[in-house]
N, C-alpha and C positions, 0 to 999 in steps of 0.2 A: 240241876238235879233231875228234872223231868227226863232228860236224855241219858244222863250218866248212871243213874241208879238202876234202871232196868238192864242196862248193859252190864253193870257190875254183878247184878244178881244172876244174869244169864251165864256169865263167865264162871261164877262160883258153882252154879248148878252143873255146868259142863265139866268143870275141873273135877268135882267129886264123882261124877258119873263115869268119866272116860279116862282120867289121868292114870297112867301106869308107869311103874319104874321100868327102866331098860332091863330086859331079862338077861340072865347069865347062862352060858352054856359053853361046851368045849369046842375048840377049833380042831381041825384034823380031817382024817379020811372020811368019816361018816358025814360031816357037813359038806365036804366037797362032792361026795356021791349024791347027796340030795340036790345040790346045785346042778350037777350034771343031769340028773333026772328031769329037773325043770326045763333045762335047755333042750333036752331031747323031746320033751312033750310039745315044744313050740317049733320044732324043726330048725334047730340051730345051724345045721349045715346049710340049709337054704338061706338063712339070714346072712351067714358069712359070705356066701356067693353073691349077695345082693349089693350092688355097688352104687345104686341111686335110689333114694326114697324121697317122695314128694308128699306133703301132707299139710292139712290146715288144722290149727288148734283153736277150739272154741269159736270158730268162725271169725277170728280176729287176726291171727298171725299165720302167714303162709310160708312154707319152707321148701326149698329145692336143694336137697342135701346130696352132694356128690361124695360118697364115702371113699371112693377110689382116690380122689384128689384131696380129700379131707378139707372140703370147702362147702359153703352153704350160702345160697341167696335167701335172705330173710326179708319178708314184706309185711308191713303193717301201716295202716292209715295211708299216707301218700309217700312213705319212705321205702327205700330198698337199700339193704347193705349186703355187699358181697364179702362174706367173711372168709378169710384165710385162717383156718383153724390151726395151722402149723406156725404161721408167722402173722400174728395179729396186726403188726404194723403195716402189712401190705393190704389190709382190708380197705374197702372203698364204700363211701356212703353217698346216697342220692336222695333228693327230694323231687319227685316227679322225674323229669329228664335232666335236672340240674345236679351236677356233682357238687358236694359239700366239702369244704376244706377246713383245716385248722381244728380249733377246740370244738366247734359244732359237729364236725365229722367224728371226732373222737367220742363225743357223748353219744352219738347215734350208734357207733360201732360197739361201745360198751353195753348199750341197751340191747342191741341185737344179739350180742354174745350171751347176755343173761336170758333172753327169750329162748335162744337155741338150747342152752343148758337145761332150762326148766322144761320146755315143751317137748324136746326130744327125749328127755328122761321118762316122761309119761307115755312115750311111744315104745321105747326099747329098753327100759330098765331091766327086765329079766335077762337080757343078753349081756348085761354089764357086771354080772356077779363075779367074774374072774378078772375084771379090769385091774391094772396095776394099782396097788394101794388099798385093795379091798381085803377085808377080813370076814370070814364065814364061820358061823357057829351054829351048832345043832341045838335046837330048843325043844323041850317037851312042854306042850301046852297043858292047860288045866284039864283038857279033854283027853290027855295022853296021846296026842298026835304029834308027829314030827313037823317042826317049822324051821325055817332057815333065816337066821339073822345075818344081814349083810351090812357092814360098816365101811363107809368110804373115808379113809384116813387122809386122802388128798384128792385134788382134782375138782372140777366143776366149780360152781359158784359158792357152795356152802360145804366145804370139807368137814368131816366129823359126823355127818348125818348117818342114822341107822334105820334100816327097814327090816321088818319081820314078815317074811312071806309065808302065807298059809295056802294050802293046796286042796283041790277037790279030789274025788276018788280016782280020777285019771292021772293025777300028778301035775295037772296044770295049775298055775297061779290062780287063786280065786279072789284074794285081797291081800293087802299088806297093812301093817301098822307102822306108824312113822314116829321117830324120835329125831326131830329136825329143828334147826335153830330158828326158822321163821315162824314156827307154831308155838304158842305159849302153853299148850297142853300136850303131854307126851302120850304116845300110844294110840292116837286117832287112826281110824281105818279108812281106806279107800279101796273100792272094788277094782278087780282086774279080771272081769268075767265076760266081757263082750269082745270076742275075738273074730277076726276075719282072716281067711287064707289069701295072701296076696298073690300077684301074678308070678312071683319067683318061688312061691311055696312057703315062705316064712309066715308065721302067724303073728299078727299085730292087733292091739286093742283098738276099738272104735269109740269106747265110752268108759268113763270112770264116775262112780258115785262117791261123793265125799260129803258126809253129813247131808244137808239139804241141797247141796250143789251138784250139778252134773257137768263134767268136762267132756265135750264131744270132740272126737278126732275124725275128720272125714277127708275126702278128696285124696285118699291114699293111692299112690302109684309107685310101683317098684319095678326096677329092671336090673339086668346084670351087665349093663353097658353104661359107661360114663356118659353124661349128657353134655359135657363140655367139648 
């Protein structure tokens, strides 16, 4: 009880403080226009021409993502997985310089794919609002401002998740609220306000604030050439 009761009280407090129902709004041209404005504010054309992105998430996971080849090298601890994002069965796993085979390799490949899906989303989520399977809705906030609700009906590790994007005066994403399966409280916020202009001109975030936690993204490198 010494450990569980404070945890339960904290959860109840946070639930009543933050929990919100998923908002309802119309799909259609207005929502798509707001999504396009967000993309333009982050130089989407520059992002589309970026074929290689390298980055480190929370100083724990490092990625060398070849967007042209749809592959990614994922590094954590003493492991490296060469992910083939088109044909997962062709992915390869290593511990140090030793290639891993069989079930152990599959476990590492599955873990690397989850890391990639999660960590790359925190890097490029604004650019995924028109991905296949997305639904976009225009939401009026309680402050009478336009917000964009994006629902991913398929793909990734947790299909069905929804994100409500809020914008600053320049039309850039400032934060989003999340309705996601891995969180027990709906509508929690995370910031999207620390942007850097990369070598290719695309704007990418370097930090997210989520409750008392900070997610740092550093060692960002972008090019317009495949690194393979």
